[in-house]
C-alpha positions as CSV (number, residue, x, y, z in Angstrom):
1,X,132.9,89.9,133.2
2,X,134.4,92.7,131.0
3,X,134.6,96.0,132.7
4,X,133.3,97.8,129.7
5,X,130.4,95.4,129.2
6,X,127.3,97.4,128.3
7,X,123.9,95.8,128.6
8,X,121.2,97.4,126.5
9,X,117.7,96.1,126.4
10,X,114.3,97.4,125.7
11,X,114.1,98.0,129.5
12,X,116.5,100.8,128.9
13,X,114.1,102.5,126.6
14,X,111.3,101.9,129.0
15,X,113.2,103.4,132.0
16,X,114.2,106.4,130.0
17,X,110.6,107.2,129.4
18,X,109.6,107.0,133.1
19,X,109.7,110.7,133.4
20,X,107.3,111.1,130.5
21,X,104.5,109.3,132.2
22,X,103.2,111.6,134.9
23,X,99.6,112.2,135.8
24,X,98.7,115.7,134.5
25,X,95.0,116.0,134.8
26,X,94.9,119.2,132.8
27,X,95.8,117.2,129.6
28,X,93.3,115.4,127.6
29,X,93.9,111.6,128.2
30,X,93.8,110.8,124.5
31,X,96.3,113.5,123.5
32,X,98.6,112.5,126.3
33,X,98.4,108.8,125.3
34,X,99.3,109.7,121.7
35,X,102.2,112.0,122.6
36,X,103.7,109.6,125.2
37,X,103.3,106.5,122.9
38,X,104.8,108.4,120.0
39,X,107.8,109.4,122.2
40,X,108.2,105.7,123.1
41,X,108.1,104.6,119.5
42,X,110.6,107.3,118.5
43,X,113.0,106.1,121.1
44,X,112.5,102.5,120.0
45,X,113.1,103.6,116.4
46,X,116.4,105.3,117.3
47,X,117.4,102.1,119.2
48,X,116.5,100.0,116.1
49,X,118.6,102.3,113.9
50,X,121.6,101.8,116.1
51,X,121.1,98.0,115.8
52,X,120.8,98.2,112.1
53,X,124.0,100.2,111.7
54,X,125.9,97.4,113.5
55,X,124.0,94.2,112.4
56,X,122.6,95.2,109.1
57,X,119.1,96.0,107.8
58,X,117.8,92.4,108.0
59,X,119.0,91.8,111.5
60,X,117.1,94.3,113.6
61,X,115.7,92.4,116.6
62,X,113.7,94.1,119.3
63,X,112.0,92.7,122.4
64,X,108.3,92.1,122.2
65,X,105.4,90.6,124.3
66,X,106.8,87.0,123.8
67,X,110.4,87.8,123.0
68,X,113.1,88.8,125.4
69,X,116.0,90.5,123.6
70,X,119.2,91.7,125.3
71,X,122.2,93.3,123.6
72,X,125.7,93.3,125.2
73,X,129.2,94.4,124.4
74,X,128.2,97.6,122.8
75,X,125.5,95.8,120.7
76,X,128.0,93.2,119.4
77,X,126.4,90.3,121.2
78,X,122.7,89.5,121.7
79,X,120.4,87.1,123.5
80,X,117.0,86.3,122.1
81,X,114.6,84.2,124.2
82,X,111.4,83.2,122.3
83,X,109.0,82.3,125.0
84,X,106.6,80.6,122.6
85,X,108.9,78.3,120.6
86,X,111.1,77.8,123.7
87,X,114.4,78.5,121.9
88,X,117.2,80.8,123.1
89,X,119.5,82.1,120.4
90,X,122.7,83.7,121.5
91,X,124.8,85.3,118.7
92,X,127.7,87.6,118.3
93,X,129.7,89.7,115.8
94,X,132.6,89.8,118.2
95,X,136.2,89.1,117.0
96,X,136.4,86.8,120.1
97,X,133.2,84.9,119.5
98,X,133.8,82.0,122.0
99,X,134.6,84.4,124.9
100,X,131.6,86.6,124.1
101,X,129.2,83.8,123.6
102,X,130.3,82.0,126.8
103,X,129.8,85.2,128.8
104,X,126.4,85.7,127.4
105,X,125.3,82.1,127.9
106,X,126.3,82.1,131.6
107,X,124.7,85.4,132.3
108,X,121.5,84.2,130.6
109,X,121.4,80.9,132.5
110,X,121.9,82.8,135.8
111,X,119.6,85.7,134.9
112,X,117.8,86.7,138.2
113,X,114.1,87.0,138.7
114,X,112.6,90.1,137.0
115,X,111.9,91.9,140.2
116,X,115.6,92.3,140.8
117,X,116.1,93.8,137.3
118,X,113.2,96.2,137.8
119,X,114.2,97.5,141.2
120,X,117.9,97.9,140.8
121,X,120.1,99.9,138.4
122,X,122.4,96.9,137.8
123,X,121.6,93.2,137.3
124,X,122.8,91.5,140.5
125,X,123.6,87.8,140.6
126,X,121.9,87.0,143.9
127,X,122.5,83.3,143.9
128,X,120.5,82.7,147.1
129,X,117.5,82.8,144.7
130,X,116.7,80.6,141.8
131,X,117.6,82.1,138.4
132,X,114.6,83.1,136.3
133,X,115.2,80.2,133.8
134,X,115.7,77.6,136.6
135,X,114.0,74.3,135.6
136,X,113.4,75.7,132.1
137,X,116.8,74.6,130.9
138,X,118.5,71.3,131.7
139,X,122.2,70.8,131.1
140,X,123.9,67.9,129.4
141,X,123.3,65.8,132.5
142,X,119.6,66.6,132.4
143,X,120.0,68.8,135.6
144,X,118.6,72.3,136.2
145,X,121.1,75.1,136.4
146,X,121.3,77.3,139.5
147,X,125.0,77.9,140.3
148,X,127.9,79.4,138.3
149,X,129.9,76.2,138.1
150,X,127.2,74.2,136.4
151,X,126.4,77.2,134.2
152,X,130.0,77.5,133.0
153,X,130.2,73.7,132.4
154,X,127.1,73.8,130.3
155,X,128.3,76.8,128.4
156,X,131.5,74.9,127.5
157,X,129.4,71.9,126.4
158,X,127.1,74.0,124.2
159,X,130.0,75.8,122.6
160,X,131.8,72.5,121.9
161,X,128.8,70.8,120.4
162,X,126.4,73.4,119.0
163,X,128.5,76.3,117.7
164,X,127.3,77.5,114.3
165,X,128.1,80.3,111.8
166,X,125.7,82.0,109.4
167,X,126.3,84.8,106.9
168,X,124.2,87.9,106.8
169,X,125.2,90.7,104.5
170,X,128.8,91.5,105.2
171,X,128.8,89.7,108.6
172,X,129.7,86.3,109.8
173,X,127.4,85.7,112.8
174,X,128.6,83.1,115.3
175,X,125.8,81.6,117.3
176,X,124.4,78.8,119.5
177,X,120.8,77.7,120.2
178,X,119.6,76.3,123.5
179,X,116.2,74.7,123.8
180,X,114.0,75.2,126.8
181,X,112.3,72.1,128.3
182,X,109.0,71.1,126.5
183,X,106.9,72.3,129.4
184,X,108.7,75.6,129.8
185,X,105.4,77.6,129.7
186,X,104.1,75.6,132.7
187,X,107.4,76.1,134.5
188,X,107.2,79.9,134.1
189,X,103.5,79.8,135.1
190,X,104.5,78.2,138.4
191,X,106.6,81.2,139.3
192,X,103.7,83.6,139.1
193,X,100.9,81.3,140.4
194,X,101.0,82.8,143.9
195,X,100.5,86.2,142.5
196,X,97.6,84.9,140.3
197,X,96.0,83.2,143.3
198,X,96.3,86.3,145.4
199,X,94.7,88.5,142.7
200,X,92.0,85.9,142.0
201,X,90.9,85.9,145.6
202,X,91.0,89.6,145.9
203,X,88.9,90.4,142.8
204,X,86.8,87.2,142.6
205,X,88.1,86.4,139.1
206,X,88.6,82.8,138.0
207,X,92.3,81.9,138.4
208,X,92.2,79.8,135.3
209,X,91.0,82.8,133.3
210,X,93.9,85.0,134.6
211,X,96.4,82.3,133.7
212,X,94.9,81.8,130.2
213,X,95.1,85.5,129.5
214,X,98.7,85.8,130.7
215,X,99.6,82.9,128.4
216,X,98.1,84.5,125.4
217,X,99.3,88.0,126.2
218,X,102.9,87.2,127.1
219,X,103.6,83.5,127.4
220,X,104.5,84.3,131.0
221,X,107.3,86.7,129.9
222,X,107.5,89.3,132.7
223,X,109.7,91.5,130.5
224,X,106.9,91.9,127.8
225,X,106.7,95.3,126.1
226,X,104.7,95.8,122.9
227,X,105.0,98.5,120.3
228,X,101.6,99.7,121.5
229,X,103.3,100.2,124.9
230,X,101.4,97.4,126.7
231,X,103.5,96.2,129.5
232,X,104.3,93.1,131.6
233,X,102.7,89.7,132.0
234,X,99.1,90.9,131.4
235,X,100.1,93.6,128.9
236,X,98.5,96.4,130.8
237,X,98.5,99.8,129.1
238,X,99.1,102.6,131.5
239,X,97.0,105.2,129.7
240,X,93.8,103.0,129.3
241,X,93.4,100.1,131.7
242,X,96.1,101.5,134.0
243,X,94.3,104.8,134.3
244,X,91.0,103.2,134.9
245,X,92.3,101.0,137.7
246,X,94.2,103.8,139.4
247,X,90.9,105.7,139.5
248,X,89.2,102.6,140.9
249,X,91.9,102.6,143.6
250,X,91.3,106.2,144.4
251,X,94.6,107.3,142.9
252,X,95.3,110.2,140.5
253,X,97.1,109.9,137.3
254,X,98.5,106.7,135.8
255,X,100.9,103.9,136.8
256,X,104.4,104.3,135.6
257,X,106.1,101.8,133.3
258,X,108.3,100.7,136.2
259,X,105.3,100.1,138.3
260,X,103.6,98.0,135.6
261,X,106.8,95.9,134.9
262,X,106.7,94.7,138.5
263,X,104.9,91.3,138.1
264,X,103.0,91.7,141.3
265,X,101.6,95.1,140.3
266,X,101.0,93.9,136.8
267,X,98.9,90.8,137.7
268,X,97.0,92.8,140.3
269,X,96.1,95.6,137.9
270,X,95.3,93.2,135.0
271,X,93.0,91.2,137.3
272,X,91.4,94.4,138.7
273,X,90.7,95.4,135.1
274,X,88.9,92.1,134.5
275,X,86.9,92.8,137.6
276,X,86.0,96.2,136.3
277,X,84.9,94.7,133.0
278,X,82.8,92.2,134.9
279,X,81.2,94.5,137.5
280,X,80.9,97.8,135.6
281,X,81.4,97.8,131.8
282,X,79.6,94.5,131.2
283,X,77.3,94.5,134.2
284,X,73.9,93.1,133.3
285,X,75.1,90.0,131.4
286,X,73.4,87.2,133.3
287,X,75.0,84.0,132.0
288,X,78.5,83.5,133.5
289,X,79.8,81.8,130.4
290,X,78.5,84.5,128.1
291,X,80.0,87.1,130.5
292,X,83.3,85.3,130.3
293,X,83.3,85.5,126.5
294,X,82.5,89.2,126.7
295,X,85.2,89.8,129.3
296,X,87.9,88.0,127.3
297,X,87.1,89.9,124.1
298,X,86.8,93.2,126.0
299,X,90.2,92.6,127.6
300,X,91.7,92.7,124.1
301,X,89.5,95.2,122.3
302,X,87.5,97.1,124.9
303,X,84.0,96.6,126.2
304,X,82.5,99.2,123.9
305,X,83.4,97.2,120.7
306,X,82.0,94.0,122.3
307,X,78.6,95.6,123.1
308,X,78.5,97.3,119.6
309,X,78.8,93.8,118.1
310,X,75.3,93.2,119.3
311,X,73.8,96.8,119.2
312,X,74.9,100.4,119.3
313,X,72.6,100.9,122.3
314,X,74.2,99.5,125.4
315,X,71.0,98.4,127.2
316,X,69.8,96.7,124.0
317,X,73.1,95.0,123.5
318,X,72.9,93.5,127.0
319,X,69.3,92.4,126.4
320,X,70.3,90.7,123.1
321,X,73.2,88.9,124.8
322,X,70.9,87.7,127.5
323,X,68.5,86.3,124.9
324,X,71.2,84.2,123.4
325,X,72.9,81.0,124.5
326,X,76.6,81.2,125.4
327,X,77.4,79.3,122.2
328,X,75.5,81.9,120.2
329,X,77.4,84.7,121.9
330,X,80.7,83.1,121.2
331,X,79.9,82.6,117.5
332,X,78.7,86.2,117.2
333,X,81.9,87.5,118.7
334,X,84.2,85.4,116.6
335,X,82.4,86.1,113.4
336,X,81.1,89.7,113.7
337,X,83.4,91.6,116.1
338,X,85.0,94.5,114.2
339,X,88.5,93.4,115.1
340,X,90.0,90.2,113.7
341,X,92.6,90.3,116.4
342,X,89.9,90.3,119.1
343,X,88.1,87.5,117.4
344,X,91.3,85.4,117.4
345,X,92.0,86.4,120.9
346,X,88.7,85.0,122.2
347,X,89.4,81.7,120.4
348,X,93.0,81.4,121.8
349,X,92.0,82.1,125.4
350,X,89.0,79.9,125.2
351,X,91.0,77.0,123.8
352,X,93.4,77.3,126.7
353,X,90.6,77.3,129.2
354,X,88.9,74.3,127.5
355,X,92.2,72.3,127.8
356,X,93.1,73.1,131.4
């Protein structure tokens, strides 16, 4: 690798803000949330400006809940993994495109599990463990890629057969595309299934529900960071659900971003929040299916908005829900909930559950 290789991802922005996220009980939670999230968005805006200066105004690409984006070589080369479509796009502005692309392809194929990235300052290629994308990419011989020799051979094959050039503004962008296997979401899910099972048993939450929520929230992208500063597999916000769960655990303050980007912590806290919805905020809903619909919608938009869909009075809302069939509760939520996003969220998660 080049000695001056510089890796810049949205993780950098996240880590730079770790110091901004302390637990100061003297501040109002809402004010703290607004200030901290605004600081995060300002940093991301500055990062986007740097990308625009190099790539052009139509080429700004930032990581999101279902997109991993990594910039290398002083922002000249980037890797974009779309965890929904299952396509990896690696592109460069470098004057030595073949060299830059090969280096990026190999490092992507051998990218370690996310826990190593989170807990260490530098990305270490610990080849005693499977790469994060193991079994999600097959080489030209239809074999999974674990070692550097096979990764380099596949990179040469991709560059010889799939190299493309596109024009954007004043730039010629050289790129390749690599497709993940058709069942790539299931392959990623397997990696986190032990964590899901553990959390399911601890909080008495249906394992299938946890998996469905992770799929909708992040498509099993452990690096997920949204513009609303929701983090990780289950897109937990440190200032809302994170704060509530810390209080449930008897801890003060809020979890740090680094804490929430650890998949084990993230799944544990996301599941704990589902339990909190079930046993506290939505307590009193009798039918388990109606309760599940309310929990799903609340996970996205909050329990208050779910109950207000039925009545402004909490007790009356619970009574109304209990007087309805689960099908009626579902229809009410997907037609009358104040948030279109939450309506769609309930439909998406329920569809996954119905098809499991």
